[in-house]
C-alpha positions in Angstrom: -30.6 24.1 38.0 -27.4 26.1 37.3 -25.4 23.0 38.5 -27.5 20.8 36.2 -26.9 23.0 33.2 -22.7 23.2 33.6 -22.6 19.6 33.8 -24.8 19.3 30.7 -22.6 21.9 28.8 -19.7 19.5 30.1 -20.7 16.4 28.7 -21.8 18.1 25.5 -18.4 19.3 25.3 -16.6 16.1 26.3 -18.9 14.4 23.4 -18.4 17.0 20.6 -14.6 16.7 21.5 -14.2 13.1 21.2 -16.4 13.0 17.9 -13.9 15.4 16.6 -10.8 13.8 17.9 -12.4 10.3 16.5 -12.7 11.7 12.9 -9.1 13.2 12.7 -7.4 9.6 12.5 -3.7 8.8 13.8 -1.3 10.9 12.2 0.6 8.5 9.7 4.0 9.2 8.0 3.9 8.8 4.0 5.2 5.8 2.8 7.5 6.2 -0.8 5.6 4.9 -3.6 7.2 3.4 -7.0 10.3 0.9 -7.3 12.9 -0.5 -5.6 15.1 -3.1 -6.2 18.1 -5.2 -4.6 20.8 -7.4 -5.9 20.5 -10.9 -4.9 23.2 -13.9 -5.1 23.7 -15.3 -8.4 22.5 -12.1 -10.3 19.0 -12.1 -9.0 17.1 -9.0 -8.4 14.5 -8.5 -6.0 12.4 -6.2 -7.4 9.6 -4.7 -5.0 6.7 -1.8 -5.9 4.8 -0.2 -3.5 1.3 1.7 -4.5 -0.9 4.2 -2.9 -4.6 3.9 -2.9 -6.8 6.6 -4.9 -7.1 9.8 -3.1 -10.9 9.5 -2.8 -10.9 5.9 -1.2 -8.7 7.3 1.3 -11.1 9.9 2.5 -14.0 7.4 2.8 -12.0 5.4 4.7 -13.5 2.6 2.4 -10.7 0.1 3.5 -12.1 -2.6 0.6 -11.4 -0.3 -2.0 -8.0 1.0 -0.3 -6.9 -2.2 -0.7 -8.1 -2.9 -4.2 -6.6 0.3 -5.6 -3.5 0.2 -3.3 -2.9 -3.6 -4.7 -3.6 -2.4 -8.3 -1.5 0.4 -8.3 1.8 -1.7 -7.2 0.6 -4.3 -10.2 0.9 -1.5 -12.7 4.3 -0.3 -10.8 5.8 -3.9 -11.1 4.5 -4.4 -14.5 6.2 -1.0 -15.8 9.3 -1.7 -14.5 9.3 -5.3 -16.1 8.7 -3.5 -19.1 12.4 -2.0 -19.2 15.3 -3.4 -21.1 17.2 -4.2 -18.1 14.8 -7.4 -18.3 15.1 -9.8 -20.5 12.3 -11.9 -21.0 10.2 -11.1 -17.8 7.3 -13.7 -18.5 10.1 -16.3 -18.3 12.8 -14.7 -15.9 10.5 -13.0 -12.8 8.8 -14.6 -10.1 5.9 -12.7 -8.3 5.8 -13.5 -4.5 2.2 -14.6 -3.4 2.9 -12.2 -0.4 1.3 -9.0 -0.3 2.0 -6.3 2.4 -1.2 -4.1 3.4 0.1 -1.1 5.6 -2.3 1.4 7.1 -5.2 -0.9 6.7 -4.7 -1.4 3.0 -3.7 2.5 2.0 -0.5 1.5 0.5 0.1 -2.2 -0.7 3.8 -3.4 -1.2 4.3 -6.6 -3.8 7.6 -8.0 -4.6 9.6 -11.0 -6.9 12.7 -12.1 -8.0 14.0 -11.6 -11.3 16.4 -14.4 -12.7 18.2 -13.6 -15.8 18.7 -17.2 -16.4 15.4 -18.2 -16.6 14.4 -20.6 -13.8 11.1 -19.7 -13.5 8.3 -21.1 -15.4 6.0 -18.5 -17.7 3.9 -16.0 -15.4 2.2 -12.8 -16.2 3.6 -10.2 -13.8 
C-alpha cells in the first residue's frame, strides 16, 4: 500500500510539473519595434516597420488576434513614417512589399516597402 501511494505521489508530481512547464512557454528575446530605414541604389530607401501585438492577445496566446494586432501596429508605424516631410508624395513614390514577416506566431509583424523619390510606382495607399 505504501508503494502504491509513493508511486501515485510521483505520478501526480510529474503531471503537475509538466502542466506548469507547459504553461511557461519558451523564453524569447524581445524584438525591437519601430521603423528602420536602409539606403539602396539610385536614392531609393527601404522602410521597414515592426509592430507588436496587444498585450492582452499575447497573454491569451490567441494567434489570430496576435497576427492581426501586430500587423495593424506595423501598418500604422509605416503610415506615420511616410507622413514625414522626408518623403515627398508617398502615395506615388512608395510601394509596400507583399511579404509579411510574422515572428513568434504573430506576436510581432514586420512590413516593408521601397520609397523611390523619382516616383516610379503606381499610386498606392500605404
